[in-house]
Z-matrix of the N, CA and C atoms (Angstrom, degrees):
N
C 1 1.455
C 2 1.605 1 109.97
N 3 1.266 2 114.77 1 -43.41
C 4 1.501 3 118.07 2 178.85
C 5 1.575 4 112.60 3 -62.21
N 6 1.339 5 113.43 4 -39.00
C 7 1.405 6 122.69 5 177.17
C 8 1.565 7 110.06 6 -65.39
N 9 1.178 8 120.60 7 -45.32
C 10 1.371 9 128.23 8 179.19
C 11 1.582 10 110.04 9 -61.98
N 12 1.358 11 117.07 10 -43.37
C 13 1.503 12 120.31 11 179.79
C 14 1.531 13 106.67 12 -68.76
N 15 1.319 14 123.80 13 -42.19
C 16 1.434 15 132.32 14 179.31
C 17 1.565 16 103.13 15 -56.59
N 18 1.216 17 123.99 16 -56.98
C 19 1.482 18 130.20 17 179.53
C 20 1.514 19 110.02 18 -51.87
N 21 1.288 20 113.65 19 -50.37
C 22 1.450 21 116.31 20 -179.83
C 23 1.390 22 116.77 21 -64.41
N 24 1.300 23 119.41 22 -42.11
C 25 1.481 24 126.08 23 170.97
C 26 1.505 25 115.07 24 -60.41
N 27 1.342 26 114.11 25 -45.06
C 28 1.420 27 120.31 26 176.63
C 29 1.561 28 115.52 27 -61.13
N 30 1.356 29 113.75 28 -43.44
C 31 1.437 30 117.40 29 179.47
C 32 1.525 31 110.67 30 -69.00
N 33 1.341 32 119.97 31 -36.65
C 34 1.469 33 121.27 32 -179.60
C 35 1.520 34 108.44 33 -65.26
N 36 1.298 35 119.73 34 -37.87
C 37 1.443 36 124.35 35 -179.70
C 38 1.569 37 110.40 36 -69.82
N 39 1.310 38 114.81 37 -37.68
C 40 1.470 39 120.01 38 -176.88
C 41 1.573 40 106.30 39 -68.76
N 42 1.292 41 120.71 40 -28.87
C 43 1.477 42 116.85 41 -173.82
C 44 1.506 43 110.96 42 -113.99
N 45 1.427 44 115.20 43 15.70
C 46 1.406 45 119.86 44 174.92
C 47 1.535 46 114.31 45 -79.35
N 48 1.308 47 116.08 46 151.23
C 49 1.414 48 116.68 47 171.45
C 50 1.536 49 111.03 48 -105.10
N 51 1.271 50 113.57 49 173.03
C 52 1.462 51 121.66 50 -177.85
C 53 1.457 52 109.78 51 -90.17
N 54 1.416 53 121.90 52 137.61
C 55 1.348 54 117.13 53 172.80
C 56 1.472 55 115.62 54 -115.54
N 57 1.252 56 122.05 55 149.69
C 58 1.392 57 124.26 56 -178.34
C 59 1.517 58 110.98 57 -102.39
N 60 1.311 59 117.79 58 146.50
C 61 1.351 60 123.45 59 174.91
C 62 1.560 61 113.50 60 -61.93
N 63 1.316 62 121.46 61 173.94
C 64 1.410 63 119.84 62 173.80
C 65 1.509 64 113.35 63 -60.39
N 66 1.282 65 117.43 64 -35.94
C 67 1.485 66 120.92 65 177.01
C 68 1.491 67 104.61 66 -148.65
N 69 1.379 68 109.67 67 159.62
C 70 1.493 69 115.23 68 167.56
C 71 1.515 70 106.09 69 -153.02
N 72 1.314 71 112.94 70 155.80
C 73 1.605 72 123.19 71 177.67
C 74 1.572 73 103.10 72 -131.53
N 75 1.311 74 113.53 73 144.89
C 76 1.476 75 120.14 74 177.41
C 77 1.502 76 108.30 75 -163.64
N 78 1.334 77 113.63 76 166.79
C 79 1.451 78 123.44 77 169.37
C 80 1.527 79 101.34 78 -87.85
N 81 1.328 80 118.44 79 149.77
C 82 1.505 81 119.77 80 175.78
C 83 1.563 82 109.54 81 -134.58
N 84 1.292 83 115.49 82 155.43
C 85 1.296 84 128.49 83 177.53
C 86 1.518 85 110.24 84 -127.81
N 87 1.311 86 126.15 85 115.77
C 88 1.420 87 125.97 86 -170.81
C 89 1.525 88 106.53 87 -119.78
N 90 1.344 89 115.04 88 135.06
C 91 1.522 90 119.01 89 -179.34
C 92 1.500 91 103.92 90 -133.64
N 93 1.303 92 109.24 91 123.86
C 94 1.542 93 117.65 92 -177.80
C 95 1.577 94 104.97 93 -112.26
N 96 1.231 95 118.57 94 126.35
C 97 1.444 96 123.69 95 176.99
C 98 1.545 97 112.00 96 -118.14
N 99 1.366 98 117.87 97 116.10
C 100 1.401 99 114.97 98 -179.42
C 101 1.507 100 115.50 99 -81.44
N 102 1.301 101 120.71 100 176.44
C 103 1.488 102 117.53 101 -169.82
C 104 1.467 103 110.78 102 -70.41
N 105 1.295 104 124.92 103 -11.13
C 106 1.488 105 125.73 104 176.60
C 107 1.559 106 106.47 105 -93.08
N 108 1.245 107 122.95 106 1.50
C 109 1.435 108 125.70 107 177.80
C 110 1.483 109 119.42 108 89.40
N 111 1.340 110 112.71 109 7.05
C 112 1.553 111 117.00 110 -178.13
C 113 1.514 112 103.02 111 -76.14
N 114 1.302 113 116.65 112 140.48
C 115 1.532 114 123.23 113 -178.65
C 116 1.444 115 109.53 114 -117.97
N 117 1.330 116 117.97 115 136.05
C 118 1.381 117 128.65 116 169.43
C 119 1.523 118 108.09 117 -123.26
N 120 1.368 119 112.37 118 131.47
C 121 1.416 120 122.02 119 -179.40
C 122 1.538 121 116.70 120 -114.84
N 123 1.301 122 117.73 121 134.31
C 124 1.451 123 121.85 122 176.78
C 125 1.517 124 113.14 123 -126.20
N 126 1.342 125 119.98 124 156.84
C 127 1.461 126 119.78 125 173.25
C 128 1.499 127 109.01 126 -151.77
N 129 1.280 128 113.09 127 158.07
C 130 1.477 129 117.00 128 -178.79
C 131 1.627 130 110.86 129 165.86
N 132 1.243 131 119.88 130 -147.25
C 133 1.412 132 123.57 131 -173.41
C 134 1.469 133 111.65 132 -127.78
N 135 1.307 134 122.74 133 143.66
C 136 1.387 135 128.39 134 179.76
C 137 1.465 136 111.10 135 -127.29
N 138 1.404 137 113.19 136 147.34
C 139 1.504 138 120.98 137 175.23
C 140 1.459 139 107.59 138 -130.75
N 141 1.283 140 121.78 139 142.89
C 142 1.433 141 128.49 140 178.60
C 143 1.475 142 109.87 141 -133.72
N 144 1.326 143 119.43 142 135.63
C 145 1.460 144 122.62 143 -176.46
C 146 1.550 145 109.82 144 -151.98
N 147 1.325 146 117.01 145 140.61
C 148 1.383 147 121.57 146 166.23
C 149 1.557 148 113.50 147 65.92
N 150 1.231 149 124.95 148 20.33
C 151 1.379 150 128.39 149 178.49
C 152 1.478 151 119.31 150 81.86
N 153 1.301 152 117.71 151 -23.72
C 154 1.515 153 120.60 152 -178.79
C 155 1.509 154 113.33 153 -132.55
N 156 1.366 155 122.97 154 -12.62
C 157 1.348 156 123.59 155 -169.01
C 158 1.591 157 104.91 156 -92.69
N 159 1.395 158 111.65 157 126.01
C 160 1.482 159 113.56 158 -178.77
C 161 1.619 160 102.49 159 -138.18
N 162 1.361 161 106.74 160 142.63
C 163 1.494 162 112.17 161 169.69
C 164 1.503 163 106.02 162 -132.39
N 165 1.356 164 120.07 163 124.08
C 166 1.382 165 128.30 164 -176.48
C 167 1.632 166 102.36 165 -109.27
N 168 1.422 167 119.22 166 114.86
C 169 1.413 168 116.89 167 175.15
C 170 1.527 169 108.03 168 -111.50
N 171 1.317 170 112.92 169 107.60
C 172 1.448 171 121.38 170 -177.43
C 173 1.470 172 107.70 171 -85.43
N 174 1.371 173 111.29 172 130.35
C 175 1.463 174 123.04 173 179.87
C 176 1.601 175 112.25 174 -100.13
N 177 1.333 176 113.92 175 -42.69
C 178 1.407 177 122.07 176 -177.52
C 179 1.488 178 115.21 177 -136.79
N 180 1.180 179 126.98 178 137.08
C 181 1.490 180 125.25 179 14.90
C 182 1.511 181 116.74 180 -81.09
N 183 1.401 182 115.84 181 -17.04
C 184 1.470 183 118.46 182 177.49
C 185 1.580 184 106.16 183 -137.87
N 186 1.294 185 116.51 184 164.88
C 187 1.499 186 123.57 185 177.03
C 188 1.462 187 112.23 186 -82.77
N 189 1.361 188 116.23 187 112.54
C 190 1.461 189 119.12 188 173.58
C 191 1.559 190 107.74 189 -150.59
N 192 1.328 191 108.31 190 158.73
C 193 1.490 192 116.90 191 179.64
C 194 1.478 193 111.99 192 -126.98
N 195 1.298 194 120.22 193 136.11
C 196 1.470 195 122.64 194 178.99
C 197 1.464 196 105.71 195 -125.57
N 198 1.322 197 114.54 196 120.68
C 199 1.524 198 121.05 197 179.26
C 200 1.555 199 111.22 198 -119.79
N 201 1.255 200 118.13 199 146.84
C 202 1.466 201 122.40 200 -178.08
C 203 1.486 202 112.28 201 -149.64
N 204 1.174 203 119.13 202 142.86
C 205 1.478 204 126.39 203 173.95
C 206 1.601 205 111.15 204 -111.00
N 207 1.369 206 114.34 205 4.83
C 208 1.493 207 116.82 206 -176.76
C 209 1.498 208 109.22 207 102.30
N 210 1.353 209 125.00 208 -29.33
C 211 1.343 210 123.81 209 -177.70
C 212 1.519 211 111.17 210 -118.26
N 213 1.374 212 116.66 211 -34.78
C 214 1.478 213 119.31 212 179.85
C 215 1.545 214 107.75 213 -117.60
N 216 1.322 215 116.36 214 137.96
C 217 1.417 216 124.54 215 177.06
C 218 1.544 217 107.86 216 -113.63
N 219 1.272 218 113.34 217 129.54
C 220 1.575 219 120.33 218 173.35
C 221 1.513 220 112.24 219 -121.93
N 222 1.357 221 112.47 220 122.84
C 223 1.434 222 120.08 221 178.64
C 224 1.532 223 111.74 222 -108.09
N 225 1.304 224 121.69 223 115.60
C 226 1.527 225 121.31 224 -176.73
C 227 1.600 226 101.27 225 -108.99
N 228 1.289 227 112.56 226 113.31
C 229 1.535 228 116.87 227 177.43
C 230 1.598 229 103.65 228 -103.38
N 231 1.246 230 112.13 229 110.65
C 232 1.553 231 117.33 230 -171.68
C 233 1.510 232 105.44 231 -77.73
N 234 1.359 233 121.34 232 -27.81
C 235 1.476 234 120.79 233 -179.13
C 236 1.541 235 110.66 234 -69.90
N 237 1.331 236 118.46 235 -34.92
C 238 1.465 237 124.37 236 178.78
C 239 1.432 238 110.12 237 -91.17
N 240 1.265 239 120.15 238 -12.14
C 241 1.489 240 123.45 239 -179.21
C 242 1.554 241 106.70 240 60.30
N 243 1.380 242 114.12 241 49.17
C 244 1.457 243 116.62 242 -173.21
C 245 1.585 244 107.64 243 -140.48
N 246 1.321 245 115.77 244 151.08
C 247 1.351 246 123.52 245 -176.50
C 248 1.634 247 104.71 246 -127.17
N 249 1.342 248 115.61 247 129.32
C 250 1.532 249 115.44 248 175.12
C 251 1.513 250 102.95 249 -123.71
N 252 1.415 251 107.63 250 134.02
C 253 1.494 252 116.69 251 178.65
C 254 1.433 253 108.85 252 -115.32
N 255 1.329 254 119.84 253 142.96
C 256 1.440 255 124.65 254 -179.14
C 257 1.514 256 108.87 255 -142.78
N 258 1.235 257 114.27 256 147.59
C 259 1.433 258 119.91 257 164.29
C 260 1.508 259 108.79 258 -96.76
N 261 1.323 260 116.73 259 132.00
C 262 1.487 261 118.32 260 -172.78
C 263 1.520 262 108.36 261 -113.65
N 264 1.284 263 114.76 262 142.91
C 265 1.529 264 118.73 263 172.90
C 266 1.487 265 112.95 264 -96.92
N 267 1.341 266 109.72 265 -25.21
C 268 1.565 267 114.65 266 177.97
C 269 1.563 268 107.50 267 -154.12
N 270 1.179 269 118.24 268 154.42
C 271 1.426 270 129.43 269 -175.57
C 272 1.438 271 114.97 270 -166.31
N 273 1.357 272 121.01 271 -171.18
C 274 1.388 273 117.22 272 176.09
C 275 1.479 274 107.11 273 -87.37
N 276 1.405 275 112.84 274 109.32
C 277 1.475 276 121.47 275 175.98
C 278 1.507 277 104.62 276 -98.01
N 279 1.384 278 119.16 277 96.03
C 280 1.434 279 122.46 278 -173.02
C 281 1.611 280 106.27 279 -61.82
N 282 1.319 281 118.85 280 -42.62
C 283 1.415 282 117.88 281 -172.54
C 284 1.664 283 108.21 282 -69.26
N 285 1.212 284 115.06 283 -35.09
C 286 1.557 285 107.80 284 175.81
C 287 1.572 286 110.12 285 -74.77
N 288 1.351 287 121.57 286 -38.33
C 289 1.324 288 119.15 287 174.32
C 290 1.489 289 116.16 288 -53.91
N 291 1.330 290 114.16 289 -45.29
C 292 1.517 291 118.32 290 -178.79
C 293 1.546 292 111.77 291 -68.99
N 294 1.218 293 120.32 292 -29.14
C 295 1.525 294 125.95 293 172.08
C 296 1.578 295 108.24 294 -55.72
N 297 1.299 296 112.34 295 -42.99
C 298 1.503 297 119.70 296 -174.31
C 299 1.551 298 113.79 297 -76.89
N 300 1.419 299 113.28 298 -12.60
C 301 1.485 300 118.59 299 -165.15
C 302 1.550 301 107.51 300 -72.06
N 303 1.363 302 111.71 301 140.62
C 304 1.507 303 115.77 302 171.58
C 305 1.533 304 109.00 303 -123.00
N 306 1.214 305 115.13 304 148.10
C 307 1.448 306 119.70 305 177.38
C 308 1.461 307 116.08 306 -59.76
N 309 1.287 308 117.06 307 123.42
C 310 1.504 309 119.39 308 179.77
C 311 1.469 310 112.39 309 -101.18
N 312 1.387 311 114.89 310 -42.38
C 313 1.439 312 116.13 311 178.29
C 314 1.591 313 103.11 312 -162.85
N 315 1.261 314 123.50 313 162.85
C 316 1.440 315 130.61 314 -167.14
C 317 1.535 316 114.33 315 -9.96
N 318 1.314 317 124.02 316 -69.58
C 319 1.517 318 123.17 317 -176.65
C 320 1.543 319 106.78 318 -124.90
N 321 1.307 320 120.94 319 21.03
C 322 1.383 321 122.03 320 173.37
C 323 1.556 322 114.99 321 -110.40
N 324 1.319 323 117.76 322 131.35
C 325 1.420 324 120.61 323 176.81
C 326 1.526 325 112.53 324 -121.93
N 327 1.277 326 115.91 325 150.15
C 328 1.509 327 124.56 326 -179.66
C 329 1.479 328 109.25 327 -114.40
N 330 1.296 329 119.30 328 136.42
C 331 1.387 330 120.47 329 173.98
C 332 1.587 331 113.50 330 -136.23
N 333 1.253 332 120.43 331 140.60
C 334 1.449 333 121.40 332 172.49
C 335 1.545 334 106.29 333 -112.33
N 336 1.420 335 113.89 334 126.36
C 337 1.416 336 122.77 335 178.77
C 338 1.489 337 107.99 336 -148.50
N 339 1.411 338 115.29 337 137.34
C 340 1.520 339 121.69 338 173.88
C 341 1.622 340 107.43 339 51.01
N 342 1.337 341 113.98 340 43.47
C 343 1.513 342 118.65 341 178.20
C 344 1.468 343 114.55 342 60.45
N 345 1.294 344 118.19 343 24.96
C 346 1.517 345 122.65 344 172.36
C 347 1.444 346 108.44 345 -122.42
N 348 1.373 347 114.51 346 155.59
C 349 1.553 348 117.36 347 172.24
C 350 1.445 349 106.71 348 -114.60
N 351 1.316 350 113.88 349 139.15
C 352 1.435 351 121.77 350 -176.54
C 353 1.520 352 108.19 351 -121.18
N 354 1.316 353 115.56 352 143.15
C 355 1.440 354 121.59 353 174.58
C 356 1.530 355 107.91 354 -111.07
N 357 1.216 356 121.71 355 126.91
C 358 1.471 357 125.81 356 -174.36
C 359 1.427 358 111.42 357 -121.56
N 360 1.265 359 120.78 358 135.98
C 361 1.447 360 124.07 359 -177.24
C 362 1.588 361 104.71 360 -120.37
N 363 1.311 362 111.41 361 135.83
C 364 1.568 363 118.11 362 176.92
C 365 1.443 364 104.93 363 -118.27
N 366 1.428 365 109.51 364 140.36
C 367 1.560 366 115.00 365 178.33
C 368 1.530 367 103.92 366 -133.77
N 369 1.246 368 115.91 367 124.09
C 370 1.518 369 122.15 368 178.58
C 371 1.494 370 108.64 369 56.64
N 372 1.352 371 117.11 370 44.21
C 373 1.472 372 120.98 371 176.43
C 374 1.513 373 112.96 372 67.31
N 375 1.300 374 120.82 373 13.78
C 376 1.553 375 123.25 374 177.05
C 377 1.564 376 106.39 375 -127.12
N 378 1.353 377 101.69 376 151.97
C 379 1.560 378 112.14 377 177.99
C 380 1.576 379 107.94 378 -54.63
N 381 1.270 380 121.61 379 130.19
C 382 1.474 381 124.52 380 172.87
C 383 1.453 382 115.26 381 -115.23
N 384 1.373 383 120.16 382 -38.94
C 385 1.564 384 117.31 383 179.06
C 386 1.594 385 102.74 384 -160.62
N 387 1.442 386 99.88 385 157.30
C 388 1.517 387 109.94 386 173.42
C 389 1.510 388 101.49 387 -136.24
N 390 1.337 389 113.42 388 142.95
C 391 1.533 390 122.47 389 178.25
C 392 1.558 391 104.78 390 -134.05
N 393 1.346 392 109.30 391 141.76
C 394 1.541 393 115.71 392 173.36
C 395 1.458 394 108.42 393 -165.09
N 396 1.342 395 121.76 394 173.85
C 397 1.439 396 127.08 395 174.30
C 398 1.622 397 102.73 396 -105.91
N 399 1.303 398 116.95 397 133.99
C 400 1.446 399 119.35 398 179.06
C 401 1.503 400 106.84 399 -90.12
N 402 1.375 401 112.49 400 -175.29
C 403 1.454 402 121.55 401 -175.49
C 404 1.540 403 116.11 402 -62.46
N 405 1.320 404 118.47 403 -16.01
C 406 1.454 405 124.17 404 177.56
C 407 1.554 406 109.35 405 -104.63
N 408 1.283 407 118.02 406 17.68
C 409 1.479 408 123.90 407 176.62
C 410 1.560 409 109.88 408 61.42
N 411 1.391 410 116.11 409 26.61
C 412 1.369 411 120.68 410 171.21
C 413 1.589 412 108.39 411 -81.18
N 414 1.332 413 121.16 412 137.76
C 415 1.443 414 122.72 413 170.42
C 416 1.468 415 109.56 414 -78.79
N 417 1.310 416 119.88 415 120.46
C 418 1.466 417 124.51 416 174.17
C 419 1.519 418 114.58 417 -110.05
N 420 1.213 419 115.21 418 130.23
C 421 1.459 420 120.87 419 176.04
C 422 1.536 421 111.29 420 -134.90
N 423 1.313 422 108.36 421 123.61
C 424 1.492 423 117.25 422 -178.73
C 425 1.508 424 108.39 423 -114.14
N 426 1.221 425 115.92 424 123.94
C 427 1.587 426 122.79 425 179.75
C 428 1.493 427 108.21 426 -111.93
N 429 1.371 428 118.69 427 127.65
C 430 1.496 429 122.76 428 -178.67
C 431 1.495 430 103.76 429 -101.45
N 432 1.360 431 116.31 430 137.57
C 433 1.486 432 125.28 431 173.46
C 434 1.492 433 107.54 432 -124.92
N 435 1.300 434 114.52 433 159.09
C 436 1.541 435 123.28 434 -178.97
C 437 1.579 436 111.66 435 41.95
N 438 1.338 437 112.82 436 46.41
C 439 1.454 438 123.38 437 178.09
C 440 1.619 439 107.86 438 -58.27
N 441 1.300 440 111.93 439 131.78
C 442 1.576 441 118.93 440 172.45
C 443 1.410 442 111.93 441 -132.44
N 444 1.390 443 117.55 442 109.08
C 445 1.399 444 127.04 443 179.18
C 446 1.485 445 110.02 444 -81.47
N 447 1.341 446 118.19 445 147.18
C 448 1.449 447 117.30 446 176.12
C 449 1.613 448 110.37 447 -146.30
N 450 1.324 449 114.13 448 171.31
C 451 1.391 450 121.79 449 -179.82
C 452 1.615 451 107.22 450 -106.32
N 453 1.316 452 117.50 451 158.64
C 454 1.456 453 120.68 452 -178.91
C 455 1.564 454 108.20 453 74.28
N 456 1.267 455 114.46 454 -167.75
C 457 1.460 456 120.76 455 -177.18
C 458 1.555 457 108.51 456 -109.30
N 459 1.373 458 114.74 457 154.82
C 460 1.425 459 118.45 458 170.78
C 461 1.538 460 111.15 459 -76.92
N 462 1.277 461 120.32 460 158.33
C 463 1.413 462 123.52 461 -177.95
C 464 1.636 463 105.46 462 -64.77
N 465 1.333 464 113.99 463 135.36
C 466 1.465 465 115.53 464 -177.79
C 467 1.487 466 115.25 465 -56.91
N 468 1.380 467 110.25 466 -35.16
C 469 1.489 468 117.60 467 -177.18
C 470 1.604 469 110.86 468 -59.35
N 471 1.373 470 118.07 469 -32.96
C 472 1.371 471 124.90 470 179.38
C 473 1.447 472 115.17 471 -72.98
N 474 1.358 473 113.40 472 -16.57
C 475 1.552 474 118.59 473 179.66
C 476 1.481 475 112.64 474 -101.83
N 477 1.343 476 119.90 475 4.05
C 478 1.461 477 120.88 476 173.66
C 479 1.478 478 116.78 477 -90.11
N 480 1.394 479 115.82 478 150.66
C 481 1.459 480 117.58 479 175.77
C 482 1.618 481 102.72 480 -98.41
N 483 1.303 482 113.37 481 124.69
C 484 1.464 483 119.01 482 178.40
C 485 1.419 484 110.76 483 -110.01
N 486 1.318 485 117.49 484 143.96
C 487 1.531 486 120.52 485 178.95
C 488 1.536 487 108.43 486 -149.97
N 489 1.336 488 115.75 487 152.95
C 490 1.507 489 121.62 488 178.40
C 491 1.589 490 110.70 489 -60.48
N 492 1.312 491 118.64 490 145.76
C 493 1.446 492 121.72 491 175.65
C 494 1.490 493 117.81 492 -55.66
N 495 1.441 494 111.93 493 -22.87
C 496 1.442 495 117.98 494 -178.73
C 497 1.549 496 113.88 495 -70.46
N 498 1.259 497 117.70 496 -15.93
C 499 1.451 498 119.63 497 -177.25
C 500 1.525 499 111.66 498 -70.63
N 501 1.352 500 116.36 499 144.16
C 502 1.457 501 123.73 500 177.36
C 503 1.604 502 106.10 501 -67.32
N 504 1.334 503 118.24 502 141.79
C 505 1.410 504 119.25 503 178.16
C 506 1.567 505 109.01 504 -119.68
N 507 1.298 506 119.65 505 128.63
C 508 1.428 507 119.61 506 -174.02
C 509 1.702 508 102.27 507 -119.95
N 510 1.143 509 113.92 508 132.27
C 511 1.464 510 125.84 509 176.39
C 512 1.464 511 106.71 510 -89.79
N 513 1.299 512 121.75 511 118.68
C 514 1.463 513 120.02 512 177.52
C 515 1.466 514 117.20 513 -102.03
């Protein structure tokens, strides 16, 4: 009986996906390595709410904000005083990626989504990192620190990218 219970629990963990809270906030470190081995590193803060709302506030190496609602992407580059707006057909939908994730080993999950393979690491039952190859064959690794999970949704005002009217706006 104990063996049967152990096998049942083990198999349910093996095929379980990762769930996100209603919202989270964290510091992030992003490293992008191109096929020639050149590395670009970024850091800042990220907010996630309601399954599709994201706000990435880049602090280093330059000040930039990236906001999306799942269908529109807005990039505010404060150094260039420029805003780029795009309608997106696909992007990194973390919630959908995590729903597809299957336990690979102890705290590592693997997910296949939109013809990409994602490696996800969990630490203390919270999202710790995501790694994947983008459409240009760059290796992308995002590490989350000081992760704070929450219930409900974040205020919509905190999820917006704001910019002065003097910035140039480019429709993509």
